[in-house]
C-alpha positions in Angstrom: -49.7 81.7 10.6 -51.9 79.9 8.2 -49.3 77.2 7.7 -48.7 76.9 11.5 -52.4 76.3 12.1 -52.4 73.6 9.4 -49.4 71.9 11.1 -51.4 71.8 14.4 -54.3 70.3 12.6 -52.0 67.6 11.2 -50.7 66.8 14.7 -54.3 66.6 16.0 -55.2 64.1 13.3 -52.1 62.1 14.0 -53.2 61.8 17.6 -56.6 60.6 16.5 -55.1 57.9 14.3 -52.5 56.5 16.7 -54.4 53.5 17.9 -55.8 52.2 14.6 -55.0 48.5 14.3 -54.1 47.5 10.7 -52.9 44.3 9.2 -50.8 45.9 6.4 -47.9 46.4 8.8 -47.4 42.7 9.3 -46.2 41.8 5.8 -43.4 44.2 4.9 -42.1 44.4 1.4 -42.7 41.2 -0.6 -39.4 39.9 -1.8 -40.4 36.6 -3.5 -43.5 34.6 -4.4 -44.9 31.7 -6.4 -48.3 30.8 -7.7 -48.5 27.0 -7.4 -52.1 26.2 -8.4 -55.1 28.3 -9.4 -55.8 29.1 -5.8 -52.7 28.2 -3.9 -49.4 30.1 -3.5 -46.9 31.7 -1.2 -45.3 35.1 -0.7 -42.4 36.1 1.5 -41.0 39.2 2.9 -37.6 39.4 4.7 -39.2 38.4 8.0 -42.4 36.5 7.1 -43.7 33.7 4.9 -47.4 33.7 3.9 -49.7 31.1 2.4 -52.9 31.5 0.5 -55.5 28.9 -0.7 -58.0 31.4 -2.2 -55.9 33.2 -4.8 -54.6 35.9 -2.4 -58.0 37.0 -0.9 -56.6 35.9 2.5 -53.2 34.9 3.8 -51.9 32.8 6.6 -48.6 33.4 8.3 -46.6 30.1 8.1 -43.2 31.5 9.0 -40.9 28.8 10.7 -39.9 29.8 14.2 -36.2 29.4 15.0 -34.6 29.3 18.4 -32.5 32.5 17.8 -32.8 36.1 18.6 -33.0 37.1 14.9 -34.2 35.3 11.8 -34.9 36.2 8.2 -36.5 34.4 5.3 -33.8 34.0 2.8 -35.1 31.5 0.2 -38.4 29.5 -0.3 -39.2 26.6 -2.5 -42.4 24.6 -2.7 -42.6 21.5 -4.9 -46.4 21.3 -4.7 -49.2 22.6 -2.6 -48.0 20.8 0.5 -44.3 20.0 0.3 -41.8 22.9 0.7 -38.7 24.2 2.3 -37.6 27.6 3.7 -33.9 28.6 4.1 -33.7 30.9 7.1 -30.9 33.2 8.1 -30.4 33.2 11.8 -28.3 35.0 14.4 -27.8 36.1 18.0 -25.3 38.9 17.6 -26.8 41.2 15.0 -26.6 44.9 15.4 -28.1 46.9 16.8 -27.6 45.4 20.2 -30.1 45.9 23.0 -27.3 47.7 24.8 -25.8 50.2 22.4 -22.6 50.3 24.5 -21.9 46.6 24.0 -19.8 45.8 21.0 -19.9 42.3 19.5 -16.6 40.5 19.0 -15.4 39.4 15.6 -16.0 35.9 16.7 -19.6 36.5 17.6 -20.3 38.3 14.2 -18.4 35.5 12.4 -20.7 32.9 14.1 -23.8 34.8 12.8 -22.4 35.0 9.3 -22.6 31.2 8.8 -25.9 30.8 10.8 -28.4 29.3 8.4 -31.2 26.8 9.2 -33.4 24.8 6.8 -37.1 24.3 7.6 -39.1 21.6 5.8 -42.9 21.0 5.7 -45.2 18.3 4.3 -48.4 20.0 5.3 -48.2 23.5 3.7 -46.5 25.1 6.7 -48.8 23.8 9.5 -45.7 22.2 11.0 -41.9 22.5 10.2 -38.9 20.3 10.8 -35.8 22.5 11.3 -32.1 21.5 11.0 -29.0 23.5 11.5 -26.2 22.3 9.1 -22.6 22.9 9.6 -21.4 25.5 7.1 -17.8 26.5 6.5 -16.7 29.7 4.7 -13.9 28.7 2.3 -12.7 32.3 2.0 -9.0 32.9 2.8 -9.9 36.2 4.4 -13.1 35.8 6.4 -12.3 38.8 8.4 -13.0 41.1 5.4 -16.6 41.3 6.6 -18.3 40.3 3.4 -19.4 36.8 4.4 -22.6 35.3 3.0 -24.3 38.6 2.5 -25.5 38.4 -1.1 -28.5 36.2 -0.7 -29.2 32.5 -1.3 -30.8 30.3 -3.9 -32.7 27.0 -3.4 -34.3 24.4 -5.7 -35.5 20.8 -5.5 -35.8 18.2 -8.3 -38.1 15.9 -6.3 -39.2 15.4 -2.7 -35.7 14.1 -1.8 -33.1 15.9 -3.8 -32.4 19.5 -3.2 -29.7 22.1 -3.4 -28.9 25.5 -1.9 -26.3 28.1 -2.8 -25.1 30.7 -0.3 -23.5 33.7 -2.1 -20.6 35.5 -0.6 -20.4 39.3 -0.5 -17.9 40.3 -3.2 -17.7 43.1 -5.7 -19.5 42.9 -9.0 -16.5 41.5 -10.8 -16.9 38.2 -9.0 -19.6 35.7 -8.1 -18.6 33.2 -5.4 -20.3 31.0 -2.8 -20.9 27.4 -1.6 -23.3 24.7 -2.4 -25.2 22.5 0.0 -27.1 19.4 -1.0 -29.7 17.1 0.5 -30.7 13.6 -0.6 -33.3 12.9 2.1 -35.8 15.8 1.7 -33.9 18.3 3.8 -33.4 16.2 7.0 -29.6 16.5 6.5 -27.5 18.9 4.3 -24.0 18.4 3.1 -21.7 21.2 2.0 -20.0 20.2 -1.3 -16.2 20.2 -1.3 -15.7 22.1 -4.6 -17.0 25.6 -4.9 -19.2 26.4 -8.0 -17.9 28.5 -10.8 -20.5 31.2 -10.0 -23.0 31.5 -7.2 -26.3 32.5 -9.0 -29.8 31.2 -9.4 -30.2 27.7 -10.7 -32.7 25.0 -11.6 -32.5 21.1 -11.5 -34.5 19.1 -14.0 -33.4 15.7 -12.5 -31.4 14.7 -9.4 -28.3 14.8 -11.7 -29.0 17.5 -14.3 -29.0 21.2 -13.3 -28.4 24.6 -14.8 -27.0 27.8 -13.4 -26.9 31.2 -15.1 -25.6 34.7 -14.5 -22.4 36.0 -12.9 -20.2 38.9 -14.1 -19.9 37.4 -17.6 -23.6 36.2 -17.8 -22.5 32.6 -18.4 -24.6 29.4 -18.5 -23.3 26.3 -16.7 -24.6 22.8 -16.6 -24.0 19.8 -14.2 -24.7 16.2 -14.8 -23.6 14.8 -11.5 -25.8 16.6 -9.0 -23.6 19.8 -8.6 -20.3 18.0 -7.9 -18.9 19.6 -11.1 -20.1 22.3 -13.5 -19.3 22.8 -17.2 -19.7 26.0 -19.2 -22.2 25.9 -22.0 -21.4 27.3 -25.4 -21.2 31.1 -25.4 -24.4 32.8 -26.4 -24.4 36.5 -27.3 -26.4 38.7 -24.9 -26.9 35.7 -22.6 -28.3 37.6 -19.6 -29.2 35.3 -16.7 -32.0 33.2 -18.2 -32.5 29.6 -17.3 -33.8 26.9 -19.6 -37.3 25.5 -19.3 -37.7 21.9 -20.5 -40.9 20.5 -22.0 -39.6 16.9 -21.7 -36.4 15.0 -21.4 -34.9 16.4 -24.6 -36.7 19.5 -25.7 -36.3 22.9 -24.0 -36.6 26.6 -24.5 -34.6 29.6 -23.2 -35.1 33.3 -23.8 -31.9 35.2 -24.6 -32.2 38.9 -25.3 -34.5 39.3 -28.3 -34.3 35.6 -29.3 -35.8 32.4 -28.1 -33.4 29.5 -28.2 -34.4 25.8 -28.5 -32.7 22.5 -27.8 -33.6 19.0 -28.9 -30.7 17.2 -27.2 -31.2 18.0 -23.5 -29.4 21.2 -23.7 -26.1 20.1 -25.3 -26.7 22.4 -28.2 -28.9 25.4 -28.7 -30.4 27.0 -31.9 -32.4 30.1 -32.5 -36.1 29.1 -32.6 -37.7 32.5 -33.3 -37.2 36.1 -32.5 -39.0 38.1 -29.8 -39.4 41.1 -32.0 -43.0 41.5 -31.1 -42.0 41.9 -27.4 -40.3 45.3 -26.6 -37.7 45.8 -23.9 -39.2 43.7 -21.0 -38.7 43.9 -17.2 -39.3 40.1 -16.7 -39.9 37.1 -18.8 -40.8 33.4 -18.3 -42.0 30.4 -20.4 -45.3 28.6 -19.5 -46.3 25.6 -21.6 -44.1 26.9 -24.5 -45.8 30.3 -24.4 -43.4 33.2 -23.8 -44.9 35.7 -21.2 -43.1 39.0 -20.6 -44.0 42.1 -18.7 -42.9 45.7 -19.0 -43.3 48.4 -16.4 -43.5 52.1 -17.1 -43.9 54.9 -14.5 -46.2 57.5 -16.0 -46.5 61.1 -14.7 -49.4 63.4 -15.7 -50.4 66.9 -14.8 -53.6 66.9 -12.9 -56.8 68.8 -13.5 -59.6 70.1 -11.3 -57.9 72.9 -9.5 -54.7 71.1 -8.5 -51.6 73.3 -8.7 -49.7 72.6 -12.0 -46.5 72.0 -10.1 -47.9 68.8 -8.7 -47.5 65.7 -10.9 -49.7 62.5 -10.8 -47.9 59.2 -11.1 -49.0 55.6 -11.8 -47.4 52.5 -13.1 -48.5 51.0 -16.4 -48.1 47.2 -16.7 -47.9 45.8 -20.2 -48.1 42.1 -20.6 -47.0 40.4 -23.8 -47.5 36.8 -24.9 -46.0 34.9 -27.8 -47.5 31.5 -28.7 -45.5 28.7 -30.4 -47.3 29.5 -33.6 -45.8 33.0 -33.5 -49.1 34.7 -32.7 -48.5 37.6 -30.3 -50.9 39.5 -28.1 -50.6 42.2 -25.4 -52.7 43.9 -22.7 -52.0 46.9 -20.5 -53.5 48.3 -17.3 -52.5 50.9 -14.7 -51.9 50.2 -11.1 -51.5 52.9 -8.4 -47.8 52.4 -7.7 -45.9 55.6 -7.8 -42.3 54.3 -7.4 -40.2 52.9 -10.2 -37.1 50.7 -10.2 -36.4 47.5 -8.3 -36.8 43.9 -9.4 -40.0 42.7 -11.0 -40.9 39.0 -11.0 -43.5 36.8 -12.7 -45.2 33.6 -11.8 -47.9 32.4 -14.3 -49.8 29.2 -14.6 -51.3 29.9 -18.0 -51.7 32.7 -20.5 -54.5 34.2 -18.5 -53.6 33.6 -14.8 -50.5 34.8 -13.0 -48.9 37.0 -10.3 -46.3 39.7 -10.5 -44.4 41.5 -7.7 -42.5 44.8 -7.7 -41.9 47.7 -5.4 -42.6 45.3 -2.5 -46.3 44.7 -3.6 -48.0 41.7 -5.1 -50.6 41.8 -7.9 -52.7 39.1 -9.7 -54.4 38.8 -13.0 -56.9 36.3 -14.4 -57.4 37.9 -17.8 -53.9 38.1 -19.3 -53.1 41.5 -17.9 -56.3 43.4 -18.9 -56.8 44.1 -15.2 -54.8 43.5 -12.0 -55.9 43.0 -8.3 -53.5 43.8 -5.5 -53.1 40.8 -3.2 -50.2 41.9 -1.0 -50.4 40.1 2.3 -51.6 42.4 5.1 -54.2 44.3 3.0 -57.5 43.6 1.4 -57.3 42.8 -2.4 -57.9 46.0 -4.4 -59.2 46.0 -7.9 -56.8 48.0 -10.1 -58.0 47.3 -13.6 -60.0 49.3 -16.1 -63.1 49.4 -14.0 -64.4 52.9 -13.3 -65.9 51.8 -9.9 -64.4 53.2 -6.8 -61.7 50.7 -5.5 -61.6 49.5 -1.9 -59.0 51.3 0.2 -55.8 49.7 1.2 -55.6 49.8 5.0 -53.0 52.2 6.5 -50.1 51.3 8.8 -50.5 51.8 12.5 -49.6 55.4 13.5 -47.1 54.5 16.1 -43.8 55.8 14.7 -42.7 59.4 14.0 -39.7 58.8 11.7 -41.8 59.1 8.5 -45.4 60.1 8.0 -48.1 59.0 5.6 -50.7 61.1 4.1 -54.1 59.6 3.3 -57.5 60.9 2.5 -60.2 59.9 5.0 -62.6 57.6 3.1 -62.1 55.5 -0.1 -58.5 56.4 -0.6 -55.3 54.6 -1.3 -52.5 55.0 1.2 -49.0 56.1 0.1 -45.8 57.0 1.8 -44.4 60.4 2.4 -40.7 60.3 1.8 -38.1 62.6 3.2 -37.8 64.7 0.1 -41.2 64.4 -1.5 -44.7 63.6 -0.6 -47.0 61.2 -2.5 -50.6 61.4 -1.7 -54.0 60.7 -3.3 -56.7 63.3 -3.8 -60.1 63.4 -5.4 -61.4 66.8 -6.5 -64.9 67.9 -7.1 -64.3 68.2 -10.8 -62.3 65.0 -11.3 -63.7 61.8 -9.7 -60.7 59.6 -10.5 -58.2 58.9 -7.9 -54.6 60.1 -8.6 -51.2 60.2 -6.9 -49.5 63.6 -6.6 -45.9 64.5 -5.9 -45.0 67.5 -3.8 -41.7 68.5 -2.2 -41.7 68.1 1.6 -40.9 71.8 2.4 -44.1 72.8 0.6 -46.2 70.1 2.0 -48.4 72.1 4.4 -48.6 75.0 2.1 -49.9 72.8 -0.7 -52.4 71.1 1.6 -53.7 74.5 2.6 -54.1 75.4 -1.1 -56.0 72.2 -1.8 -58.5 72.5 1.1 -61.1 73.9 -1.2 -61.0 71.0 -3.6 -60.2 68.0 -1.3 -63.1 66.1 0.2 -61.0 65.1 3.3 -57.5 64.2 4.3 -55.6 63.1 7.4 -52.0 62.5 8.4 -51.0 59.0 9.6 -47.6 58.1 11.1 -46.0 55.1 9.4 -45.4 52.2 11.7 -42.2 50.9 10.2 
């Protein structure tokens, strides 16, 4: 009976929270981002493209609008703080249909599979020019349903010359796709006749010279004719999928495993410059002004104190940032962020040794002190200080309570909001004996019983439905 009453209380609180408007729902999971200047950058989810001019304190939705029933942000590239492009996936026959009894024909689905549009802007997304290039799938068996389902890649060497790769859906033993090229800033796009050796991420240093890395064998390829043809670069052990970063026309660096390779002949040959022994196993790495910057993510679980049942575990993510200067001097900083889920891709975008962004688990964080502290700047929510400060952080706004598929648990007051999954619950509590915020796991079947046992030590809680 006690648990039943608690369930009714939760329903009552759900009702109270139904009409709360919140901006956090707008963004969705952040899939890609780039810090362009000290204050300017962009971040994209699958459905939205956002722009900031104040370091992430506020965001503007600059998503191009297509004349299709469905659209997704597939790839984004900005050359500077005004000129950029967005590769959008489009369609008019996606499932689910508005009428569940209507089945789309193979022809309709096939048409959607090659529906991509390129949007270009010269005013930071205030206005967009949109083109719909003709794309042909060279597959001998297009009916296999794989299509261009494995993502896209895009890069520009200058305001006129750009490339895009559409990757086909194949098994992990293959990497295939097509290349499109523009020589007029994206006003027109031409699909190249020859398919590339792999379809992976790439970078162009000049309108002629480009590099592509990855694939099932983790190879490195180079082109000197604007992607008309590709040649495999000498085999490098533990190649991974790193791309070279050039300091000038001839000199470049490339991280490969635990080594840093260097070239003095525009990438024709590579030699080991130094080891990365001072950097442990890293989650992401990049080179900024000859400085190697790497990040490592660790999910830490701790048993709580202050009257919380010992069966509940607290979880946070520890971000360790490592920097290796050309002189060989190494440094590192670490800080915790209240992210309780591990796994997934982590990305870096740094301007200097001190300032940069990282994104993982669909959230975006910024640092201005080389990783000593991080601030959450995910579009859709207020920035939240997550460093070593002992002050109470500002709460992340909750999602609108308009969906009953999943629920969220949040303390009413200065609390972080976290999702309740189908098999476990993640929620923050603050006890009378422990003033620090923490995240706690609890199996869903025991949810209400655990809440009941915590009533004496919690200062307040409420249930919110997740609006996604």
